[in-house]
C-alpha positions in Angstrom: 8.3 2.2 -11.6 8.5 5.0 -9.0 9.1 8.6 -9.9 9.1 11.9 -8.0 6.6 14.4 -9.4 5.9 17.7 -7.8 7.2 16.7 -4.4 4.8 13.7 -4.1 5.4 10.1 -4.8 4.0 8.5 -7.9 3.8 4.7 -8.4 3.3 4.2 -12.1 2.1 1.2 -14.1 0.5 -0.7 -11.3 -1.4 -3.6 -12.8 -4.9 -3.8 -11.3 -6.6 -6.3 -13.7 -5.4 -8.9 -16.2 -8.0 -10.4 -18.5 -7.3 -13.2 -21.0 -6.9 -11.8 -24.5 -6.5 -8.2 -23.4 -3.6 -6.0 -22.3 -3.0 -5.7 -18.6 -4.9 -2.7 -17.2 -2.8 -0.3 -15.1 -3.1 2.7 -12.9 -0.9 5.4 -11.6 -1.0 6.0 -7.8 -0.2 9.5 -6.6 0.5 9.5 -2.9 0.6 12.2 -0.3 3.2 12.2 2.4 0.8 11.2 5.2 -1.8 8.5 5.3 -4.1 6.6 5.5 -5.3 9.1 2.8 -8.8 9.4 1.2 -8.7 8.5 -2.4 -9.7 10.1 -5.7 -10.4 7.4 -8.3 -9.8 9.4 -11.5 -11.2 8.2 -14.8 -10.0 10.0 -18.0 -12.2 11.0 -20.9 -11.7 10.6 -24.7 -15.1 9.4 -26.0 -14.2 5.8 -24.7 -12.0 5.4 -27.7 -8.8 7.3 -26.7 -7.2 9.0 -23.8 -4.7 8.1 -21.0 -4.5 8.0 -17.3 -1.4 10.2 -17.5 -3.4 13.3 -18.5 -5.9 15.1 -16.3 -7.1 17.0 -19.4 -5.8 19.5 -21.9 -6.5 22.6 -19.9 -4.6 21.4 -16.7 -1.0 21.1 -15.9 0.2 18.1 -13.9 1.0 20.5 -11.1 -2.4 22.1 -11.3 -4.3 18.8 -11.3 -2.8 15.6 -9.7 -0.3 17.7 -7.7 -3.0 20.0 -6.3 -5.2 17.1 -5.3 -2.4 15.3 -3.5 -1.4 18.6 -1.8 -5.0 18.7 -0.4 -4.2 15.3 1.3 -5.8 12.9 -1.2 -4.2 10.0 -2.9 -5.1 9.8 -6.6 -5.5 6.5 -8.5 -5.7 7.5 -12.2 -6.8 4.5 -14.1 -6.8 3.1 -17.7 -9.6 1.0 -19.1 -10.3 -0.9 -22.3 -11.1 1.5 -25.1 -14.0 1.0 -27.5 -11.7 -0.4 -30.2 -10.7 -3.1 -27.8 -14.1 -4.0 -26.2 -17.6 -2.5 -26.0 -19.9 -1.8 -23.1 -20.0 -2.9 -20.4 -16.2 -3.8 -20.5 -15.2 -0.3 -19.4 -17.6 -0.2 -16.4 -16.2 -3.6 -15.4 -12.6 -2.2 -15.6 -13.4 0.8 -13.4 -15.1 -1.4 -10.9 -12.1 -3.7 -10.9 -9.9 -0.7 -10.1 -12.1 0.2 -7.2 -11.9 -3.3 -5.9 -8.1 -3.2 -6.3 -7.8 0.0 -4.2 -9.8 -1.6 -1.4 -7.8 -4.8 -1.6 -4.4 -2.9 -1.5 -5.4 -0.1 0.8 -3.2 -1.1 3.7 -0.2 -1.7 1.5 -0.3 1.9 0.2 -1.8 3.6 3.3 -5.1 4.4 1.7 -8.4 5.0 3.4 -10.7 2.7 1.4 -13.8 4.0 3.3 -13.3 7.4 1.7 -13.1 7.1 -2.1 -14.4 9.8 -4.4 -15.0 8.8 -8.1 -14.0 11.7 -10.4 -14.3 11.6 -14.2 -14.4 13.9 -17.1 -16.5 13.4 -20.2 -16.7 9.6 -21.1 -14.8 9.0 -17.8 -17.5 10.8 -15.9 -20.1 8.4 -17.4 -18.0 5.4 -16.2 -17.4 6.9 -12.8 -21.1 7.6 -12.3 -22.2 4.1 -13.5 -19.9 2.4 -11.0 -20.9 4.7 -8.2 -24.6 4.1 -8.9 -24.2 0.4 -8.4 -25.6 -1.1 -5.2 -23.1 -1.1 -2.4 -20.5 0.7 -4.4 -19.3 2.3 -1.2 -18.2 5.4 -3.1 -18.4 8.5 -0.9 -19.1 10.9 -3.7 -18.9 11.5 -7.5 -17.4 14.5 -9.4 -18.9 14.4 -12.9 -17.5 16.9 -15.4 -19.6 17.1 -18.5 -20.3 13.4 -18.9 -22.9 12.0 -21.2 -25.7 10.6 -19.0 -28.6 9.6 -21.3 -27.5 7.8 -24.5 -31.0 7.5 -25.8 -31.7 11.2 -25.5 -28.2 11.9 -26.9 -28.9 9.7 -30.0 -32.1 11.6 -30.7 -30.0 14.8 -31.2 -27.7 13.1 -33.7 -27.9 13.1 -37.5 -29.4 9.6 -38.3 -27.0 9.2 -41.1 -24.0 9.7 -38.7 -25.4 7.9 -35.7 -23.5 4.7 -36.2 -20.2 6.6 -36.3 -20.7 8.5 -33.0 -18.5 7.8 -30.0 -21.5 6.6 -28.1 -22.4 4.1 -30.8 -18.9 2.8 -31.0 -18.9 2.3 -27.3 -22.2 0.4 -27.2 -21.3 -1.7 -30.3 -24.3 -0.3 -32.1 -26.7 2.7 -32.0 -28.9 3.4 -29.0 -31.8 2.9 -31.3 -30.7 -0.6 -32.2 -29.5 -1.5 -28.7 -32.0 0.3 -26.4 -31.4 -2.0 -23.4 -27.7 -1.5 -23.5 -28.1 2.2 -24.0 -30.3 2.4 -20.9 -27.8 0.4 -18.9 -25.0 2.7 -20.1 -27.0 5.9 -19.1 -26.4 7.1 -15.5 -29.5 9.4 -15.7 -31.6 6.3 -16.3 -30.0 4.5 -13.4 -30.4 7.1 -10.7 -31.5 5.6 -7.4 -32.0 6.6 -3.8 -28.9 4.8 -2.6 -26.6 6.9 -4.8 -23.8 8.9 -3.1 -23.7 12.7 -3.4 -22.8 14.2 -6.8 -21.0 17.3 -8.0 -21.9 17.9 -11.6 -20.3 20.7 -13.6 -20.9 21.4 -17.3 -20.3 24.3 -19.7 -23.2 26.1 -21.2 -21.4 26.3 -24.5 -20.4 22.6 -24.8 -20.5 21.7 -28.5 -19.9 18.0 -28.0 -22.0 17.0 -25.0 -25.2 19.1 -24.5 -25.4 20.7 -21.1 -28.9 19.1 -20.8 -27.2 15.8 -20.3 -25.9 17.0 -17.0 -28.9 19.1 -15.9 -31.3 16.3 -16.6 -29.0 13.9 -14.7 -29.0 16.2 -11.8 -32.8 16.4 -11.9 -33.0 12.6 -12.0 -30.8 12.2 -8.9 -32.7 14.9 -7.0 -35.9 13.1 -7.8 -34.5 10.1 -5.8 -33.5 12.3 -2.9 -29.7 12.3 -3.8 -27.7 15.4 -2.8 -26.5 17.1 -6.0 -24.5 20.2 -6.6 -25.0 21.3 -10.2 -22.8 24.0 -11.7 -23.4 25.6 -15.1 -20.1 27.2 -16.3 -20.8 30.2 -18.5 -19.0 30.2 -21.9 -17.3 26.9 -21.3 -17.0 24.4 -24.2 -16.1 20.7 -23.8 -12.9 20.0 -21.7 -13.3 23.5 -20.2 -12.2 25.1 -23.5 -13.0 28.8 -23.3 -12.4 29.0 -19.6 -9.5 31.4 -18.9 -8.7 29.9 -15.5 -9.7 26.4 -14.6 -8.2 26.5 -11.1 -11.5 27.5 -9.5 -13.3 24.6 -11.1 -10.8 22.2 -9.6 -11.0 24.1 -6.3 -14.8 23.6 -6.2 -14.3 19.9 -6.9 -11.8 19.6 -4.1 -14.1 21.4 -1.7 -16.8 18.8 -2.6 -14.3 15.9 -2.1 -13.3 17.2 1.3 -17.0 17.6 2.3 -18.0 14.0 1.4 -14.9 12.4 2.9 -14.9 14.4 6.1 -14.6 12.4 9.3 
């Protein structure tokens, strides 16, 4: 299905992965007029248990998100993945990796520059984007991480033990981080930082009531300790999903500046 949105072409419901026993996984491909275009692989949030590729987030309009990124000359592949009610970790990482592979396989067909892909995620989606980008030979040019959980073991230590099994993180893992420490470590980008990682832009509100800002600042420190270039931004007064921010346009602008820098030729 093809629609015209904000003067750019959108190819919707493109199937990038079909696994036996699961629904087909799809993406929406937002295309600029000219190519081959660098690509933003966008991974939505929602605590791994809800969310949709159709939304950039509650505090962004379509025009002010997907439209603005395309206007800057990028294609955007906004992807779905299996939610925690369908499958547990590492299924979601596998799905995002599959989307990355699909983009490379179909780059010529859609006039994409597969050598210039930026992974961009918010909240749970940032965790997934980071995990895929940290894998050896991911080939990702850079990562934009908006307030993503990065250390599930440290996160679990902050939770009420009586409620730990019901947290989004535990539902994603298929058990608590205390019960599944190996899985928790594997699902924690901060514990998988390595010297081969691409540059990162990490932004997080200092009033986030859902994901502590320390999850991002500690992740930035872990990356820097490996010699990875990191831009870390603390956003004053910002809660999760940028609630409390009067104007989110500068946040997206800073992310676009980073994307341009890491994809410059």
